[in-house]
N, C-alpha and C positions, 0 to 999 in steps of 0.2 A: 646379212649384217642389215640392221639400219644408218642410213648418212648420218641422222642425227639422233641426240637422246633428249629428250625434254621431261624435265622431274614434275610431277604434280604434288603442291602439300595441298591436300583436302582433311578439312574440320570434320574427320568421322567418330572425333571422343572431344570431350571436354575438360577442363578442372586435369590436363596434362596425362589423359587414357585413364581418368577416372571414373567419367562419364560417358554413356555409352550411345549416338543417335540414334535419331531413325530412317525410315527410309529414304527423307530426300536429302540427307549427307550421302547417302549412299550413289541414288543418284549423281546428287551432284562430283560424287569421284568419279562416276562412270564418267561420265562431259569428256576430261581428255581423251580417253581409251578408246572411248569411239573416234573419236576425231583423229585420234592415230592410226585407228585401223580404217578408215575411208580413205587413210593419206595412201597406204598401205595398199589397197583395192582398188585406188581413184575411180571410189567411189563419188560424186556429183551430186548424191540427190538433195545434200541439205544447201553446198555450194558450188554454184552449175560452173562456175571460172576455177576452179580447184586443182585442176591438172594444169593451166594455165599459171596459174599460181606458185606453182609445188614442180611442177615439171612432174619426172620417173624419180624424185627421191623417195626416203619413206624417212617414217617415224616412229622411234619407240618409246610411250610412258612412261616411266617410274613410277607411280602409286607409293606416296609417303601420307601418315596419320599427322598431321599437324602437332594433336591433340589441345588447338586452343589453347596452346601454351609457347612460351618464347623460346625457352633454352629446348622443347619438343624438336620445335622451328627448323634452330639453329644443326642439332644433329643430322633431322632428317638431310638438309639443305649441303650440308656437310659430306654428308654420305653417297649422296646423288654428285656429286663432282667427283667422289674415286670413282665412280662409275659410268664416268663419261660425258655428264650433260653438260648440255651449251647454253640454254636455257632451262626457267622454272615457271611457272606455273604457279599462281598462288601468295600467300596464304590470303585467308579469308579475313583476320581483323584485322584495322588498319596501323593496331598498335604491335602489333608482331610484324606487319608485311616492313614497317620503318627498320628494324633489326637487319631481317635477310636483305632491305631495297640498299643497309648498307656494304653489308658483306656484298651485296652486287657490285657495287658503286667501286669496289676493293680489287675484287676477284674478274671483273668485266664480264657478268654473268646476266644480257638480259633476263628483268622478270617484267608479268603481265599478270595482271590481278585482277580475278572476274567478280569481287565483291570488295576490296580497298578502298572506299570511296574518300581519304582526308585529303582537304587540300596542299596538305604539309607534305604531300607524299611528291608533290610537283616538280618536277627539277628547275622551273622558272621562281619556287619557293626556295629550296636547298640544293641548288642548279652544284656544287660539288662533293652533298652526299649521295645522292641518286639521280646519279647520270645515267644509267639505266635501270630505272621505272618507267612503265607505262603500264594500260590499262585498258580493258576493250569494256570496265566498268565503269560509268562515267561518273567524274568530281561532286562533289559537291557542292563546288560552287556555283554546278549547274543545278543542280536540283535543291537548293537552297530558295533561289527565288522562283523556281517551281513550283515548290510547294505553295508558297506563301502565294501566287500567282492560282491556285487553286485552291487557297481557301477563303481568298479574293471572292472569287467565283462563286464558291457557297454559301457566299452571305454574310461571311466575317470577317472583321475587319481589326476587334482585340485578342489577344492569346498569348498564353503564359507557356513556358517552356520549363521541363525538366529533364537535367540527359548527366550523362556518366560524364566523371571525370577523368578521362581519359583524349587521346590524340580525337578518336572519331567522334568524342560527344562534346569534346569544346571548340571546333572547327565546326563543325553543324550548327552546333547555337549560337559561335557568332556571325555564320554565316546569316539566318535565320532575322538575330537582331539588323547587323551593318544595310543590309538590303530592303526589310521590311519600313522605311517611311518613304521608300522612294515607291515603290508597291502601293501604296495606301492601305497597308499594315502595321498594327501597331503590338510589339511587344513590349508588355507589360512589369513582366518580370521573367527572370531565368533562376534555375537553384540547380544546382551541381549534385552529386550523392557520389560515393565512393562507391566500388562495385562490390558486390556480395558486400553489401554490409547495410543490413535491415536499419539498424538505427540511426541511419544518416539521411536514409531513404524517409526513413520517418520523419525527422526532421523537414526535407526536403517536399511530402507529399503537405506536411501539416502548410509550411510556407505559401504552398502552391493554392492550398483553399482560402486563403488570408488574401489574398491577391488579385481579387475583386474579377474576376472574367470565370468562364464559365466554358473556354475555348482552351484545349490542352493539349500540347505538342511534349511523346514522350522519349526523347531519346536514349535507348535503354543498350548497351550492349549483350543482355543477354536473356534469353527469356526469364530465368530465376528471379533476375530483379527486376521486370516487367510484371513479372506473378506479385511480386511484393509490393511493386507500387499500385495494383489495383487493391492491392488489400488494405494497402492503407489508403486510398482513397475513399475505399467504401466506408472505412469508420472515418474520415474525415467528412462523409456524406456531399462527395462532388464526382456518384457517376448515376448514371440514370439518365433518364428521358429529357432532359435541363440542360447536359455536359455532353461533351462532343471529346472525341479521343481520337489523335491522332497519332500512329506510331511509322518509321522511317525506317528503312531496308536493310536495318542489320537482323531485325527478328520476323519471322514470319509463321503465321497461323496456322500454319500446314505443322505444328511439331504437338507430340506426344505427351511431353515433358509439362506441358499443362495441368496441373490439375482441375478439378472439377468446380469446383468453386469460381478460381479463374478463370475458365472459359463462358463461366456463367458472366461475369462481372465484363472481360471482354467482348461478350456478344452488341456487335454495331459497332464495333471502332473501326475505326479506318484506317488503311493501313496503304502507304505510299511509299513505291521502291520503283526502280528501274527494272524495266524489261520491254525482252523484244516481241512480247501476246501481243498478238493484232499485226504485226509483220507478214508478207513472205513467206519470209526468211524462217520465222519461227512453227508456221504451218511445216513447213518443207522439217524441219528438225525434229516436229512431233509426230511427223507422219513415218518419219526414218525411226525415228526413237519405239515405236510402238511395233514396230518391226525388228526390231532387233532381237537377240538374242541372249542368253548369258554367256555366250562366248564371246563375246561384242565386249565384254567387260570383262576379260579373265586378268587377273593381277596376280603380286606373288605373295599370296595368304594375306593384304591385308585385310578381305574380308571375305568370305564364301559367295560368291554373286549365286551360284545352286542355290543358297537358301534363300532368296532376299525375292523381292515382286518387282525387280529394278525397272524391269521394262512394261508390267501391267498395268502401268498411269502414265499418263503426262506426268512429262520430265517435270525436275524441283528449274525454275525457270530461271539461277542463275546459274546448271551447268550450260546455256546456253553459251552466257558469256565464259566460262573454260573452254567452251566445247573452239568458240568463235578465238582465243587464246594461242590452243595449240595451234588451229591455220595460220593466222599472222605471223607467229615466231618459226613455224615453216616456211611460210612466202618468204619472211627474209633472212631467212638461214640459206636455203634457195636463191635468193638473190644477191647476197651475200659473196656464196661461194664457200666453198667448204673451209677454208683455210685464213676464215676473216677473221678478224681481233670482235672483242667484242662491242667495243664503240662501232666498226662497221655494220656489225649484224644490228644492233639500236638503229641507226639512223635507217635500215632501210626496212623496219618495225615502220618509224612513223611515216613515212612514205608506201605503204599499206594502205589498198582500201578492195575491200571486195560486198557480196550482195551474202550477209553469213547466216545463221544461226539468229542473231536479234535485228535483225534485219543490216541495213548496210550500214558495214563496219569501217571507218577510217579516223585517222591519227593528226592531233595538233603534232605541233611540230617537236614538243615538249616530250611526248607520250601519251596526252591524255585522248579518250575519247573525243571526236568532234561533234559540240555543242547540237549540229543539225543534224545528227543520226539517234540525239539520242531519245529514248522516249517511255514513261512513266505511265505506270497500273496505277490506278485509282479501287483499290475495293472495299470491302465489308467486311470484317469477320463475325461468320455465323457460326453461335456451339453444334458442332451437326456429329453424337458419339465422342468417342474418347478423343477426336481431335477436335479444332476448327478450322472449317472451311471457310476460304475464298470466294464472294461474288463479286465480280466486275460492276461499278457501276458508275467509271468512268474511264477516260488514260487522259493524258498530257502532252502532249511533242511541242516545240520547239516554235514549230510552224502555224499553227490551228489555235494550240491554248488548251485550254478544259477544255474537253468534248465529253459531257454526260451520258451515258448509256442507259440510264433509268431514272427517267424522273417520278416515280411513284413513292422515293423516299419524299419523308417532311425533315426536313433537317432542325437541330434544335437553334435558337432564333440567339443573335449574341446577345447576351444581356450583362452586358461589362456595366459596371459603375466603380467608380474610385474609390480606394478602400474604404474613406471615411465615409462614403456612404453604405456600407454594410453594418450594421449594428449588432454590437460585442456588449459581454458581460462590465465593458469599462465604459457604456451608454446609459448606462440605468444602475440607480441607488436604493436599495433597502432603507425601509421607513421604520424603525420599530418605535412601538409603541409602547408606554407605562404598564405594568404590571398588571392584570386582570384576571382573578381568578388561576391565578402564579403559570399564567400563559401573557407572554406578550405577539402581539400580532403583529408580520409583518409585510407592509405593499412594497412593493416594489414599483419606481416611476423613475422617468427619465430623468436624467438631468438638463440642469436649467444651461441652452448653448445647444445641446446636443443635433446633429445636425443629419442622424444618417437617418435615412428611407427603406432600408429592402431589413425586414426584419424586425417589424416595429411590435408583431403580434404576440400573443404570449406560445409559451411554446408545445403548446395545448393544439393550437388553429395557426402552425409551422411555422410562429418567430422566434424570436431569443428571451425575450421576455419572461419570467419565472412568474405560478401562481402564486398569490399570494397563500402566505403562509403562517405558521403561530412557532414560537420556540418558547421553552421552559424560562420560568423565571429564575434568575440565578440567586433570589432570597425569598426565605418566607414572608410571607403577608400575614399582617396580623389578624385578618378577616376568614380563615380559614379556620372548617368547624376543628384541623385537627388541637390547634390552638389554644381555642377554644376548650375544649375536652382538657387538655394536658394542665390551660389555665382554673381552670375546675379545681382539679384533681389536689394541685399547690397550693390552691385556695383552702383546700379542704383540710390539710394537711396541714397548713398556719395556723388557721385556727382553732386545730389540733392539741397545737402545741402552744397556742397562746392558753388555753384552755387549761395546760397542765400545766404550764408558766402560773396559772390564778390560783390554783389550788397546792402547789407547792409552795407558794406565798402563806395562803391562809391554813398549810398544813406545817409548817414550818420548825413547829413545835415537836410535832408528831416524833414517839423515840426511832419510828423507821426513817423519817426523812432526817434528823439528827442526827445518825446513824452516816447518812449516806453525802453526808456536807452539803445543805441545803444551794450555799451561793452555785459549785459548780452544778447542781441540778439545776440551779433556774441558769445561768451561762446556758448551759446547752439547748436548753429552750431555747434561748435568746436564737443561739447560733441556727439552730434546726430552719427558724422562720427567716433568717440572713441568708441564710444556704439557697432557700428555695427561692428566692428574688431573684436570680438568673433565669430562672424558668420566663417572666416575664417581661425580663430585657433582652434576649436573645432573635424573637420577630422583627418583621420589621425591615424595613427599605435601610439602607448602612449609613450608618453615623456614629455621632458620638457617644449613642446611648445604648449601643451593640454594638463596640467593636472592641472597647476599652473594659471598660465597664462590667458586665459578668464577667468576667477573670479577675477583677478587681473582687466582687463582692462575693465567689465563691471560693475565693481565695481565705479573706476573712470569716465565712461562713464557716470553712473546714475548720478553720484554728478555733472555731468559739465550739463547735461540737464535737470535733476529735479529741480539739487538743483539750480538753475537760477529760475526757474520755481516758488522753495517751499520760495523763499526769496524773490520774486518780489508781489505770493501772501500772504505773510506774513505783505509786506511794507505796501501794499492796506487794510490787514485786520487792521492795524492799526490805518490807514489814518482813514478806516470807523468809529472806537472804538472812534478817538478822535472826530472826526465830530459831533456822536454823545451827545457828551459831550465841545461842542463849544471849544475843545483844539485845541494846534497846537504839533503837535510830529515831532520831528528832525530827519531823516532818509537819509543821505546823499549817496551818490553814491559812496566816500571811506566805512563807515559803514556798507556799503549791500558789500563789496566785500570784505574786510574783516571777516566779515561773512560767507561765501561760501569761505574764504581759511581757516575756522575754520574745516568747511564738509571738506572739502578734507585731512585736517589734519589727524580728523582721521579715516578716511577711509585709510590714509598711516600708523598708530597706528598703527591699528586693521589688517590689510595684512600685515605686517613686522610682529607684535607678534605672527600671524598665520604660516610665513614662519618660523620663530623662533623654535615655539615651534612643530610643526605637520604639515612639508611641503608635502602635496600630491606631489608624485613622480611614478614613474613605474613601474611597477613590473612583475615579471612570475609567477603565484600560479596557483599547481594542485587543478583543477576542475574535480569532475565528474562526463561523459557526458556518458548519457544512451546508452548502445551501445555499447559502445568505450571503455569507462576507464577514468584512469584518465589523462588528455591532458592540457600540458603547456597554460595556459590562462593568455594575455597579457593583467594589467588593468592598472586603476588611485589608487593606495593604497592610501585612507586617518588617516582611522583608528576613532576612537571614539573622539580623542579631538581634530580632523580636524571638523569629524561632525558638535561640539559643536557650532564649532569657524563658521561655512556653516550656521549654524541654527541662532546663534546669531547676524550675520550678516544679514541672512532676517530678521528677529523681528526687530530689526533695521530700515530696509529703511523701512518695514511695518509702523512701527510707525508714521514717516516722514511724508510718504501717505496719515497717517487716517489725521494727523493733517493739512494736507494741503487740504485736502478734506472738512475738516469742518470750513477752515478758506473759503475755495473758495466755496463753498455754503452759507455764509454771503456775500458775494461780487458781487455775481453773474451777480448784475442788478444796478449795476455801471454804470457810464459814459464809453463807451468803450476806447475811449483817453488815459483817469483815471486809466483805468484798466486792460483790457481786461479783465472782473470777467467770459462771460459769456464762453469763449473761456479755461482758465484757469481750471473753476470750469468740463467743457466736458472733457479737458487733464486727472484730475488728479483722477475722476473715472474711464478715461479707463485703468491709470496705474494702479490703484487698483484691477481692473478687470484681466488686466495682471496676479498682483502677487496673485490672490487671486487663480484662475483657471490654467492660462497654466507653472507654473510654480512647481507649486506639480504635474502633470502629466509629467514633465520632471524627477522624484524621483522616478516616478512605475514603475514594470517589463515591459520594451519596447524593442523593438529592439533600438541596437546604431543609425538606420536610420528615426526610427519616433521620437525619442527623438528627432536629429540633426532637423528635422524637427519641432519642436513644438518652440525648441529654438529659432532657426533662425524667425520662423513668429512672439514669442512672442516680441523679440527686432524689427522685422521690425514695426509689426503693433503701438507698444508703441510711438517708437522716429518715426516714420512719421507722425501719429496725432499730436504728439504734436507739432512737428516742423511744420507743415504745418497750425494747426489755428493759433501759436503763430505768427512764423515769415513768412509766406503766407499772413496774413493778413497784418502786415505793409507792406510788399515790396508792396502790390495792391497797397497802398492807397499813399505810394511814390512815386509812378511811375504814378498814379493821380493826384499830386501833393496839395492833398489836405487832412484832417484829419479824423477821425469819428468822431468828433462833426462838422464838417463844414459840414459832408457828412447828419450827420443827423438832422442839420438842415436845407440846404436844402430840404430832404427827408419832413420834417415835414412842413416848407414852403405850399411843392405843397400839402399837405395835406390840409393844410389849406385854401390854396388858392382853391380849387376844392369845399372844406368845403362852401366857401364863395359864388362861383359862385353857386353854385347849390340852398343855400339860397336868393339870388339875384334873380334869376329867379324863384323862388318859391312865392317870396314877388309880382314882378314884375307880374308875373300872374296870380295871383290874381286881381291886380288893372284893369287888363286887360278886365278881367272878368263882375268888374261894372262897365264897362264904355259901353257906349252904342254910337254905329256908329263906325264906320272904322279907324284909329288912322290915322294922320297926320305926316308928315315926319319930322318936330319938335321933334313930341313926342320919334319918334324915334333916333334924336340924341341928347337929354337930357337924353334919357333911356340909350345911350352910353357912355356919358359922367360922368352920375352917378356913373358905375360901374368900368368908370377907376378911378375915386376916390377913392373910397372904396377899389379894388386892390393896391393901392396904401398907403392907408391909413391899409391897411391888412400886406403889403412888409414891414410899418416903424416898426411897432407890432412886428410882427416876428424877424426885423436887435435889436430892444430891449429887445428882451428878449433874443438870444445871449447873448448881451453886462451883462446881469440880471448874467446869467450863468456863463461867464468866471470871473465878480466878484465872486459870491462865488465859483469857484473855486477857486480862489486868497485868500477870506477869509480862505479856509480851507484845502490849501498847509500847506506840513508840513514843511516848511522853505522858505526865501523870496527870496531864489535862481532863477534863471533864469529856465525858464521850460526842458533847457536840462539837467540839475543837479536836478533838486526838482522833473521830473513828469517819473513815471512809463512807 
């Protein structure tokens, strides 16, 4: 049976057992077991004075997986005590070690750590909390000035620090900042991040890139976080030949957990960590290690050593510190005696000294490693296969400071500059020209008073100033080809409308024009001209002429043109209803004109209220343009109140259009002279189509050019179709000197005459087929006379039919006035 039992808590897995680490951690776990075996066998291959230290005592090492988790470590601690453990080796992280050191103080269990380096664990800092904590691994009280001296020796005097927000990271970063001034190094910035939190790492690295330094110290407690740091550093452009990264002892390059891209980014990173490598003791330890067999690391199924290659390669560096912990604790328990208290054992521990696996091992009275016995390795990580391999480039000890072992490396130059020396987007401003060819040229120039010196060149040359570019104009210029095209079409249409107006005035006494109410026909022609005026007002720089005027003119043009069309349809519809009921209806031209004036008055009231409450006006607003920044854009500003007026006007006009479509549908088959029903029907539905399709399209996110084209086409289409169908028909009939009814009657007569002739020949053809012999000349003469008589009778019947139609019209007319004032 062993004299003493020592528990060893080893980080074989991470995240409470969720992640299994590689061979380096298994080597670490075997360090205490090998030490216990050497004590049992009195093997002095590593510690020459081992027998004088431990006598004939024996030690058993209980291996536990700490899982790098506080709860798992506490359970292991409790289980080891139940199995007779008198001392504890481990755990690894300072944050977890605090929990066990606190329990050890309560239970009087001496603890020796092989990796925890936080100064807050030293009894001098928390004497009442951790009275039984010691370590063979040096405190960061020693590490931080040693790292700063190494940084200075490499030619750097300016650094920035990024660190994990835990006990280890906070103490290490604080140690660097507090020691830097006295050692001639400037720590210009420190940025912390939360463990396993990519977002906080992203923020910290972003700040790091803005610190003005190119030498960075990364204090990360885990490999995953370190990988994330380098991924973010790449995105911020702070990795490469111009930048130097140093990592501390909490991570190791021998991990297989780094991805390929992470290893590539870490290539050339400096790793500064405590190591016994280079000492005679470490050489002895390495030799003994490679001579060991799997049996020398037998454990109780924590891991199967037979399935690993623990002893086939040089040992993980911290395995030597764990080895020395076991020897120091065993020596303390031997000196203190079998029945000694924890306090007695710990006091004996602080007085132990020997040549161990990490060189000379000795302790301060508080249990920390004696500074004069500490040595640090300076390695460079190289991407090699599936791992990062460490290449030694130097070392540091307290007596000779930094010693280089590879002078062939050219380190990056310290390029520190104050933050305001680095040019950024805040140092330049865009200068945007006026619109030319529907483009606004954007040139970038440095702001007045800008003192930055780094990055003043263009981005294409490695600087930060963007290359000059161009953005689309926010309004349609009048000198564009599409504007000239629409101007030409609108002018042509307006000219045709004026010609139609002149013809209507000259032909006003023609029966066809009088039947169509000349006043309304002329007003429609004027309305068509007015409705096309907005096409000339819309283009150009936003101003009074094109912010509200196009809307005003379009509204009145609509009412003049389609108001007449609506009232004509309304009058026909009323007469049609009265005819069905055999009633008379009185709708004079004067009454219809008053109704048109009411429509115009409603428009005027709405537009005046609109202008008083929410008049659209030209403004200049800052708009964030991608790749440029804030640009002053000219536009017609309306606001919610103005938009409400616009929507209300649309709905009002839409309602009138729907009513007109309804009435035109019912009167579409009435006499052409009387109603132009089918033409009104076509015009009203064409207006409805433009209202439902084209108008909404003009309010979508389209360019000023497309919007203008849609607006122009809509106005041209609506007015041209309507006026062509309504006025064109009347003018044609007037020029021919007829009316639609007369033209229709003649057409009917021709059709009836043709039908009669066909019927006549059909009947005479039957008579000929029944007679025998050849017809005589008298028979032909008689047949011709019969045909002439029949045609004459058909003509009389057609004339009589026309008279009957006129009489029906008279009976259904709205009033007894002459046709010039009562017909439509």
